[in-house]
ROSE-4610 file (N, C-alpha, C; in Angstrom, 1 decimal, always signed):
// ROSE-4610
residu = [M/M/M/F/F/F/V/V/V/G/G/G/E/E/E/A/A/A/P/P/P/G/G/G/R/R/R/Q/Q/Q/E/E/E/D/D/D/L/L/L/S/S/S/G/G/G/Q/Q/Q/P/P/P/F/F/F/V/V/V/G/G/G/A/A/A/A/A/A/G/G/G/K/K/K/F/F/F/L/L/L/D/D/D/E/E/E/L/L/L/L/L/L/A/A/A/S/S/S/I/I/I/G/G/G/L/L/L/S/S/S/R/R/R/E/E/E/D/D/D/V/V/V/Y/Y/Y/I/I/I/T/T/T/N/N/N/V/V/V/V/V/V/K/K/K/S/S/S/R/R/R/P/P/P/V/V/V/S/S/S/G/G/G/P/P/P/P/P/P/P/P/P/G/G/G/R/R/R/N/N/N/R/R/R/A/A/A/P/P/P/A/A/A/P/P/P/E/E/E/E/E/E/I/I/I/I/I/I/A/A/A/C/C/C/A/A/A/P/P/P/W/W/W/L/L/L/E/E/E/E/E/E/Q/Q/Q/L/L/L/R/R/R/L/L/L/L/L/L/R/R/R/P/P/P/K/K/K/V/V/V/I/I/I/V/V/V/T/T/T/L/L/L/G/G/G/R/R/R/I/I/I/A/A/A/L/L/L/D/D/D/Y/Y/Y/F/F/F/L/L/L/P/P/P/G/G/G/R/R/R/K/K/K/I/I/I/A/A/A/D/D/D/V/V/V/H/H/H/G/G/G/R/R/R/S/S/S/I/I/I/A/A/A/R/R/R/G/G/G/R/R/R/V/V/V/T/T/T/L/L/L/L/L/L/P/P/P/L/L/L/Y/Y/Y/H/H/H/P/P/P/A/A/A/M/M/M/A/A/A/L/L/L/F/F/F/S/S/S/Q/Q/Q/D/D/D/A/A/A/R/R/R/S/S/S/P/P/P/T/T/T/C/C/C/M/M/M/A/A/A/A/A/A/P/P/P/S/S/S/R/R/R/A/A/A/G/G/G/A/A/A/S/S/S/P/P/P/F/F/F/S/S/S/L/L/L/C/C/C/T/T/T/I/I/I/P/P/P/P/P/P/W/W/W/P/P/P/Y/Y/Y/T/T/T/G/G/G/E/E/E/T/T/T/G/G/G/C/C/C/G/G/G/C/C/C/S/S/S/G/G/G/R/R/R/T/T/T/S/S/S/A/A/A/A/A/A/C/C/C/G/G/G/A/A/A/S/S/S/L/L/L/T/T/T/A/A/A/E/E/E/R/R/R]
num = [1/1/1/2/2/2/3/3/3/4/4/4/5/5/5/6/6/6/7/7/7/8/8/8/9/9/9/10/10/10/11/11/11/12/12/12/13/13/13/14/14/14/15/15/15/16/16/16/17/17/17/18/18/18/19/19/19/20/20/20/21/21/21/22/22/22/23/23/23/24/24/24/25/25/25/26/26/26/27/27/27/28/28/28/29/29/29/30/30/30/31/31/31/32/32/32/33/33/33/34/34/34/35/35/35/36/36/36/37/37/37/38/38/38/39/39/39/40/40/40/41/41/41/42/42/42/43/43/43/44/44/44/45/45/45/46/46/46/47/47/47/48/48/48/49/49/49/50/50/50/51/51/51/52/52/52/53/53/53/54/54/54/55/55/55/56/56/56/57/57/57/58/58/58/59/59/59/60/60/60/61/61/61/62/62/62/63/63/63/64/64/64/65/65/65/66/66/66/67/67/67/68/68/68/69/69/69/70/70/70/71/71/71/72/72/72/73/73/73/74/74/74/75/75/75/76/76/76/77/77/77/78/78/78/79/79/79/80/80/80/81/81/81/82/82/82/83/83/83/84/84/84/85/85/85/86/86/86/87/87/87/88/88/88/89/89/89/90/90/90/91/91/91/92/92/92/93/93/93/94/94/94/95/95/95/96/96/96/97/97/97/98/98/98/99/99/99/100/100/100/101/101/101/102/102/102/103/103/103/104/104/104/105/105/105/106/106/106/107/107/107/108/108/108/109/109/109/110/110/110/111/111/111/112/112/112/113/113/113/114/114/114/115/115/115/116/116/116/117/117/117/118/118/118/119/119/119/120/120/120/121/121/121/122/122/122/123/123/123/124/124/124/125/125/125/126/126/126/127/127/127/128/128/128/129/129/129/130/130/130/131/131/131/132/132/132/133/133/133/134/134/134/135/135/135/136/136/136/137/137/137/138/138/138/139/139/139/140/140/140/141/141/141/142/142/142/143/143/143/144/144/144/145/145/145/146/146/146/147/147/147/148/148/148/149/149/149/150/150/150/151/151/151/152/152/152/153/153/153/154/154/154/155/155/155/156/156/156/157/157/157/158/158/158/159/159/159/160/160/160/161/161/161/162/162/162/163/163/163/164/164/164/165/165/165/166/166/166/167/167/167/168/168/168/169/169/169/170/170/170/171/171/171/172/172/172/173/173/173/174/174/174/175/175/175/176/176/176/177/177/177/178/178/178/179/179/179/180/180/180/181/181/181/182/182/182/183/183/183/184/184/184]
x = [-25.8/-26.9/-28.1/-29.3/-30.5/-31.3/-31.8/-32.6/-33.9/-35.0/-36.4/-37.0/-38.3/-38.9/-39.4/-40.3/-40.9/-41.5/-41.7/-42.4/-43.9/-44.3/-45.8/-46.4/-47.6/-48.3/-47.6/-47.3/-46.6/-45.2/-44.5/-43.2/-43.4/-44.4/-44.6/-45.0/-45.8/-46.2/-45.0/-44.1/-43.1/-41.8/-41.6/-40.4/-39.2/-39.5/-38.5/-38.8/-37.8/-38.0/-38.3/-39.1/-39.4/-39.8/-40.9/-41.4/-42.7/-43.2/-44.5/-44.2/-45.2/-45.1/-43.8/-43.6/-42.4/-41.1/-41.1/-40.0/-39.7/-40.8/-40.6/-40.0/-40.4/-39.8/-38.3/-38.0/-36.7/-35.8/-36.3/-35.6/-35.3/-36.3/-36.1/-35.0/-35.0/-33.9/-32.6/-32.5/-31.2/-30.7/-31.6/-31.3/-30.8/-31.4/-31.0/-29.5/-29.0/-27.5/-26.7/-27.2/-26.5/-26.4/-27.3/-27.2/-28.5/-28.5/-29.6/-29.7/-30.7/-30.8/-29.6/-29.1/-28.0/-26.7/-26.7/-25.5/-25.6/-26.7/-26.9/-27.6/-27.6/-28.3/-29.5/-30.7/-31.9/-32.5/-32.8/-33.4/-34.3/-34.9/-35.8/-35.4/-35.8/-35.6/-36.4/-37.7/-38.6/-38.8/-38.8/-38.8/-40.1/-41.2/-42.5/-43.5/-44.6/-45.5/-46.3/-46.1/-47.0/-48.4/-49.4/-50.7/-51.7/-52.8/-53.9/-55.2/-56.2/-57.5/-57.7/-58.9/-59.2/-58.4/-58.2/-57.4/-58.0/-57.2/-55.7/-55.0/-55.7/-55.1/-54.5/-54.2/-53.5/-52.1/-51.2/-49.8/-49.9/-49.0/-48.8/-47.4/-47.0/-45.6/-45.3/-44.1/-43.7/-43.7/-44.2/-44.1/-42.7/-42.3/-41.0/-40.6/-41.5/-41.2/-41.0/-41.6/-41.3/-39.9/-39.5/-38.2/-37.1/-37.4/-36.4/-36.3/-37.5/-37.5/-36.8/-36.8/-36.2/-34.7/-34.3/-33.0/-31.8/-31.9/-30.8/-30.6/-31.7/-31.6/-30.9/-31.3/-30.6/-29.1/-28.9/-27.5/-26.7/-27.2/-26.5/-26.2/-27.2/-27.0/-25.8/-25.8/-24.8/-23.4/-23.4/-22.2/-21.6/-22.5/-22.0/-21.6/-22.3/-22.1/-21.1/-21.0/-20.0/-20.1/-21.2/-21.3/-20.5/-20.1/-19.4/-20.5/-21.6/-22.7/-24.0/-24.7/-26.1/-27.0/-27.9/-28.9/-30.2/-30.6/-31.8/-33.0/-34.0/-35.2/-36.4/-36.6/-37.7/-37.3/-38.3/-38.0/-37.7/-38.4/-38.2/-36.7/-36.2/-34.8/-33.9/-34.2/-33.3/-33.2/-34.4/-34.4/-33.7/-33.6/-32.8/-31.3/-30.8/-29.4/-29.1/-30.0/-29.7/-31.0/-31.2/-32.4/-32.5/-33.8/-34.1/-33.9/-33.2/-33.0/-34.3/-34.6/-35.8/-35.3/-36.1/-35.8/-35.7/-36.6/-36.6/-35.3/-34.7/-33.4/-32.2/-32.2/-31.0/-31.1/-32.3/-32.5/-31.4/-30.8/-29.8/-28.4/-28.2/-26.9/-26.2/-25.0/-24.2/-23.7/-23.8/-23.4/-22.4/-21.2/-20.1/-20.4/-20.3/-20.4/-19.3/-18.1/-17.0/-16.6/-16.5/-16.1/-17.2/-18.4/-19.6/-20.2/-20.8/-21.5/-23.0/-23.8/-25.2/-25.7/-26.7/-27.3/-28.8/-29.4/-30.8/-31.6/-32.6/-33.4/-34.9/-35.8/-37.2/-37.5/-38.5/-38.9/-39.5/-39.2/-39.7/-41.2/-41.9/-43.4/-43.9/-43.0/-43.4/-43.7/-42.9/-43.1/-44.4/-45.0/-46.3/-47.4/-47.1/-48.1/-47.8/-46.6/-46.2/-45.5/-46.1/-45.5/-44.2/-44.0/-42.8/-41.6/-41.9/-40.9/-40.5/-41.1/-40.8/-39.4/-38.8/-37.6/-36.4/-35.4/-34.2/-33.5/-33.6/-33.0/-33.6/-34.9/-35.6/-35.1/-35.2/-34.8/-33.4/-32.5/-31.1/-30.4/-29.3/-28.5/-27.5/-27.4/-26.4/-25.0/-24.7/-23.3/-22.9/-23.8/-23.4/-22.5/-22.7/-22.0/-20.5/-20.1/-18.7/-18.5/-17.3/-17.0/-17.2/-17.7/-17.9/-18.6/-19.8/-20.5/-20.9/-20.9/-21.5/-20.5/-19.2/-18.2/-18.2/-17.5/-17.6/-16.3/-16.5/-15.3/-15.6/-14.8/-15.0/-15.4/-16.6/-17.1/-17.6/-17.6/-18.2/-19.8/-20.4/-21.9/-22.5/-23.7/-24.4/-25.0/-24.9/-25.5/-27.0/-27.6/-29.0/-29.4/-30.6/-31.1/-32.3/-32.3/-33.5/-33.3/-34.4/-34.3/-33.8/-33.3/-32.9/-34.1/-34.1/-35.2/-36.1/-36.7/-37.6/-39.0/-39.7/-41.1/-41.9/-41.4/-42.0/-43.5/-44.2/-45.6/-46.3/-45.5/-46.0/-46.4/-46.0/-46.4/-45.2/-45.4/-44.3/-44.5/-43.4/-43.4/-42.3/-42.5/-41.5/-40.3/-40.5/-39.5/-38.6/-39.1/-38.4/-37.5/-36.3/-35.3/-34.9/-35.8/-35.5/-34.5/-34.6/-33.7/-32.3/-32.1/-30.8/-30.1/-30.8/-30.3/-29.7/-30.5/-30.1/-28.9/-28.6/-27.5/-26.2/-26.2/-25.0/-24.5]
y = [+33.1/+34.0/+33.1/+33.3/+32.6/+33.6/+33.3/+34.2/+33.5/+34.1/+33.6/+34.4/+34.2/+34.9/+36.3/+36.4/+37.7/+37.5/+38.6/+38.5/+38.1/+37.4/+37.1/+38.2/+38.0/+39.0/+39.4/+38.4/+38.7/+39.3/+38.9/+39.5/+41.0/+41.2/+42.6/+43.5/+43.0/+43.8/+44.1/+43.1/+43.2/+43.8/+43.7/+44.2/+43.2/+42.0/+41.0/+39.8/+39.2/+38.0/+36.8/+35.9/+34.6/+34.6/+35.3/+35.3/+34.5/+34.1/+33.4/+31.9/+31.1/+29.6/+29.0/+29.5/+29.0/+29.4/+30.6/+31.0/+30.2/+29.8/+28.9/+27.6/+27.1/+25.8/+26.1/+27.2/+27.5/+27.6/+28.1/+28.2/+26.8/+25.8/+24.4/+23.8/+24.1/+23.5/+24.1/+25.4/+26.0/+25.3/+25.2/+24.6/+23.1/+22.4/+21.0/+20.9/+22.0/+21.9/+22.8/+23.2/+23.9/+25.4/+26.0/+27.4/+28.1/+29.4/+30.2/+31.4/+32.2/+33.3/+34.3/+34.4/+35.3/+34.8/+33.6/+33.0/+33.2/+33.6/+33.7/+35.0/+35.3/+36.5/+36.0/+36.5/+36.0/+37.2/+37.1/+38.2/+37.6/+38.4/+38.0/+38.7/+38.0/+38.7/+39.9/+39.8/+41.0/+41.4/+42.7/+43.3/+43.6/+43.5/+43.7/+42.7/+42.5/+41.4/+41.5/+40.6/+40.6/+40.0/+40.8/+40.3/+40.3/+39.5/+39.5/+39.4/+40.0/+39.9/+41.1/+41.2/+42.3/+42.1/+43.2/+43.2/+42.2/+41.5/+41.6/+41.0/+40.4/+39.8/+38.5/+37.8/+36.5/+36.7/+35.9/+35.9/+35.4/+35.9/+35.4/+35.5/+34.8/+34.8/+36.2/+36.7/+38.0/+38.0/+39.1/+39.3/+39.6/+39.3/+39.7/+41.1/+42.0/+43.5/+43.8/+43.1/+43.3/+42.8/+41.7/+41.1/+42.1/+42.6/+43.5/+44.8/+45.3/+46.6/+46.4/+45.3/+45.1/+44.6/+44.2/+43.7/+44.6/+45.9/+46.7/+46.5/+46.3/+46.1/+44.8/+43.7/+42.4/+42.5/+43.2/+43.3/+44.1/+45.1/+45.8/+44.9/+44.1/+43.2/+42.2/+41.7/+40.8/+41.5/+42.7/+43.5/+43.7/+44.1/+44.4/+43.2/+42.1/+40.9/+40.0/+39.9/+39.1/+37.6/+37.0/+35.6/+34.6/+33.6/+32.4/+31.5/+31.4/+30.4/+31.2/+31.0/+31.5/+30.4/+30.3/+29.2/+29.8/+29.3/+29.8/+29.0/+29.7/+29.0/+29.1/+28.1/+28.1/+28.5/+28.4/+28.5/+30.0/+31.0/+32.4/+32.8/+32.4/+32.8/+32.0/+30.7/+29.9/+30.6/+31.0/+31.6/+32.9/+33.6/+34.9/+34.6/+33.6/+33.2/+32.3/+31.4/+30.4/+30.3/+31.3/+31.3/+30.1/+29.6/+28.4/+27.1/+27.1/+25.8/+25.4/+24.2/+23.7/+23.2/+23.7/+23.3/+21.8/+21.1/+19.6/+19.0/+19.6/+19.1/+19.4/+20.5/+21.0/+21.1/+20.8/+20.8/+20.0/+20.7/+20.1/+19.8/+20.3/+20.1/+21.5/+21.5/+22.7/+23.0/+24.2/+24.6/+25.8/+25.5/+26.6/+27.6/+28.9/+30.0/+31.0/+30.8/+31.6/+31.3/+32.4/+32.2/+32.0/+31.7/+31.5/+30.2/+29.6/+28.3/+28.6/+28.2/+28.2/+26.9/+26.9/+25.7/+25.9/+25.4/+25.5/+24.6/+25.1/+24.2/+24.6/+23.6/+23.9/+25.0/+25.8/+26.8/+26.1/+26.6/+26.0/+25.9/+26.8/+26.7/+25.4/+24.8/+23.6/+22.5/+22.6/+21.6/+21.7/+22.9/+23.1/+22.5/+22.2/+21.5/+20.1/+19.6/+18.3/+17.7/+16.8/+16.2/+15.5/+14.9/+14.3/+15.3/+16.5/+17.5/+18.1/+17.7/+18.3/+17.8/+16.8/+16.3/+17.2/+17.4/+18.1/+17.5/+16.1/+15.5/+15.9/+16.1/+16.6/+18.1/+18.9/+20.3/+20.5/+19.6/+19.6/+20.6/+20.2/+21.0/+21.9/+23.2/+24.0/+23.6/+22.8/+22.3/+21.4/+20.9/+20.1/+20.8/+22.1/+22.9/+23.1/+22.7/+22.8/+23.3/+23.4/+23.8/+25.3/+25.7/+27.1/+27.9/+27.5/+28.1/+29.5/+30.0/+31.3/+32.4/+32.2/+33.2/+34.1/+35.2/+36.1/+36.1/+36.4/+36.6/+37.6/+37.8/+38.8/+38.1/+38.5/+38.0/+39.2/+39.2/+40.3/+40.2/+41.3/+41.3/+40.5/+40.0/+39.3/+40.3/+40.0/+40.9/+40.9/+42.1/+42.2/+43.2/+43.1/+44.0/+44.7/+46.0/+46.6/+48.1/+48.7/+50.1/+50.2/+51.4/+51.6/+52.0/+51.8/+52.1/+50.9/+50.7/+49.5/+49.9/+49.2/+49.4/+48.5/+47.4/+46.5/+46.6/+46.1/+46.0/+47.4/+48.5/+49.8/+50.3/+49.6/+50.0/+50.3/+50.9/+51.0/+49.9/+49.5/+48.4/+48.6/+48.1/+48.2/+47.3/+46.3/+45.4/+46.0/+47.0/+47.5/+48.7/+48.5/+49.6/+49.9/+49.9/+50.3/+49.3/+48.0/+47.0/+47.2/+47.6/+47.8/+49.0/+50.1/+51.2/+50.9/+50.1/+49.6/+48.8/+48.0/+47.1/+47.9/+49.0/+49.8/+50.3]
z = [+47.6/+47.3/+46.7/+47.3/+46.8/+46.1/+44.9/+44.1/+43.7/+44.2/+43.8/+42.7/+42.5/+41.3/+41.7/+42.7/+43.1/+44.5/+45.1/+46.4/+46.3/+47.3/+47.4/+48.3/+48.7/+49.4/+50.7/+51.5/+52.8/+52.6/+51.6/+51.3/+50.9/+50.1/+49.6/+50.7/+51.7/+52.8/+53.8/+53.9/+54.9/+54.3/+53.0/+52.4/+52.5/+53.0/+53.2/+52.3/+51.7/+50.8/+51.6/+51.1/+51.6/+53.1/+53.4/+54.8/+54.9/+53.8/+53.8/+54.1/+53.7/+53.9/+53.2/+51.9/+51.2/+51.9/+52.5/+53.3/+54.5/+55.2/+56.4/+56.0/+54.8/+54.3/+53.9/+53.3/+53.0/+54.3/+55.3/+56.6/+57.1/+56.9/+57.3/+56.5/+55.2/+54.3/+54.7/+55.0/+55.4/+56.7/+57.6/+58.9/+58.7/+57.8/+57.5/+57.1/+56.6/+56.2/+57.0/+58.2/+59.2/+58.9/+58.1/+57.8/+58.3/+58.4/+58.7/+57.7/+57.8/+56.9/+57.1/+58.3/+58.5/+57.8/+57.4/+56.7/+55.2/+54.6/+53.2/+52.8/+51.6/+51.1/+50.2/+50.5/+49.8/+49.1/+47.8/+47.0/+46.0/+45.1/+44.0/+42.7/+41.6/+40.3/+40.2/+40.5/+40.5/+42.0/+42.2/+43.5/+44.1/+43.4/+44.0/+43.5/+44.1/+43.9/+42.6/+41.6/+40.5/+40.9/+40.6/+41.0/+39.9/+40.1/+39.1/+39.9/+39.4/+40.1/+41.0/+41.6/+42.6/+43.8/+44.6/+45.8/+46.8/+47.5/+47.6/+46.4/+45.5/+44.3/+44.5/+43.4/+43.5/+42.9/+43.4/+42.8/+41.4/+40.6/+39.2/+38.9/+37.8/+37.4/+36.9/+37.1/+36.6/+35.0/+34.4/+33.0/+32.6/+31.3/+30.9/+31.1/+30.9/+31.0/+32.5/+33.4/+34.9/+35.2/+34.6/+34.9/+34.3/+33.1/+32.5/+33.3/+33.8/+34.6/+35.9/+36.5/+37.8/+37.7/+36.5/+36.3/+36.9/+36.7/+37.3/+38.8/+39.5/+41.0/+41.3/+40.6/+40.8/+40.3/+39.2/+38.7/+39.8/+40.4/+41.4/+42.6/+43.0/+44.1/+43.8/+42.6/+42.2/+42.1/+41.7/+41.6/+43.0/+43.9/+45.3/+46.1/+45.9/+46.7/+46.1/+44.8/+44.1/+44.6/+44.6/+45.1/+44.3/+45.0/+44.4/+43.9/+44.7/+44.4/+44.3/+43.3/+43.2/+43.1/+44.1/+44.1/+43.5/+42.3/+41.7/+42.2/+42.7/+43.3/+42.3/+41.5/+40.6/+39.2/+38.3/+36.8/+36.4/+37.1/+36.7/+37.0/+38.2/+38.5/+37.6/+37.4/+36.5/+35.1/+34.6/+33.2/+33.2/+34.3/+34.3/+34.1/+34.7/+34.6/+33.5/+33.2/+32.1/+31.2/+30.4/+29.5/+28.7/+28.7/+27.9/+28.6/+29.7/+30.4/+31.2/+31.3/+32.1/+33.4/+34.4/+35.8/+36.1/+35.4/+35.6/+35.1/+34.1/+33.6/+34.4/+35.1/+35.8/+37.3/+37.8/+39.3/+40.1/+41.0/+41.9/+41.3/+40.1/+39.4/+39.4/+39.9/+39.9/+38.4/+38.1/+36.7/+36.8/+36.4/+36.4/+35.3/+35.7/+34.8/+35.1/+34.5/+34.9/+36.3/+37.1/+38.5/+39.5/+39.0/+39.8/+39.5/+40.5/+40.3/+40.5/+39.5/+39.7/+40.2/+41.1/+41.6/+41.4/+40.3/+40.1/+41.0/+41.7/+42.6/+42.3/+42.6/+42.5/+43.6/+43.3/+44.3/+45.5/+46.7/+47.9/+48.0/+47.3/+47.2/+46.6/+45.7/+45.1/+46.2/+47.3/+48.3/+49.1/+49.0/+49.6/+48.8/+47.6/+46.7/+46.4/+46.7/+46.4/+47.6/+48.3/+49.5/+49.2/+48.0/+47.6/+47.6/+47.3/+47.2/+48.5/+49.6/+50.9/+51.5/+50.9/+51.5/+51.0/+51.9/+51.5/+50.3/+50.2/+49.0/+47.7/+47.7/+46.5/+46.2/+47.3/+47.1/+46.8/+47.3/+47.1/+48.0/+48.5/+49.5/+48.7/+49.0/+48.3/+48.5/+49.6/+49.8/+48.7/+47.8/+46.7/+45.7/+45.7/+44.7/+45.1/+46.2/+46.6/+48.0/+48.5/+49.8/+50.0/+51.1/+51.5/+50.4/+50.0/+48.9/+49.2/+50.4/+50.7/+50.9/+50.7/+50.8/+49.5/+49.6/+48.5/+47.6/+46.4/+45.5/+44.4/+43.5/+42.4/+41.2/+40.7/+39.4/+38.6/+37.3/+36.6/+36.7/+36.6/+36.7/+35.6/+35.8/+34.8/+33.8/+32.5/+31.5/+31.6/+31.3/+31.2/+30.1/+29.7/+28.6/+29.2/+29.1/+29.6/+30.0/+30.4/+30.8/+32.3/+32.6/+34.0/+34.8/+36.0/+36.9/+37.0/+38.1/+38.3/+38.1/+37.1/+36.8/+37.7/+38.1/+39.1/+39.1/+38.1/+38.1/+38.1/+37.9/+37.9/+39.2/+40.3/+41.7/+42.5/+43.6/+44.6/+45.6/+46.1/+47.1/+48.1/+49.3/+50.3/+49.9/+49.1/+48.7/+47.5/+46.9/+45.7/+46.0/+45.7/+45.8/+47.2/+48.2/+49.5/+50.1/+49.8/+50.4/+49.9/+48.6/+48.0/+48.7/+48.9/+49.6/+51.0/+51.7/+53.1/+53.0/+51.9/+51.9/+51.7/+51.1/+50.8/+52.1]
């Protein structure tokens, strides 16, 4: 399971995670280790695009209240899928699973949490801004976390604190809620 921070403009419009430029690079990374999107599950901590400025707006980091409001959706995805490996893409996803940890300190290192392994990685968008980060060795391969990282097992859901229902920036989005219903 790959978990990013939130949809960008293209993702919000399409209702699919990682379809923009960062998604194309993620596809390249997956292909470099013999995987495709069909082999993994990709989602985000926040289910609709956090924006600032006039329309169409600029992407911004999700606010803590947006993360808390969307937590029940991610928790349900975790409960249904029961992944053995969770690859966190960027600091927002990392902070959801390992609060207070810095991505630079844990990038590419597998971290056991009960019956699940977390693999924190830089967000693929970082590679769009840093040529040094475009290599799969910088982004790290999920196979480092162990054999067959994408099969399913039983783990307890991650704890979260917050209200039920997704407030996701106070807006409706094709990416919010609808994808979870389709997965059931």
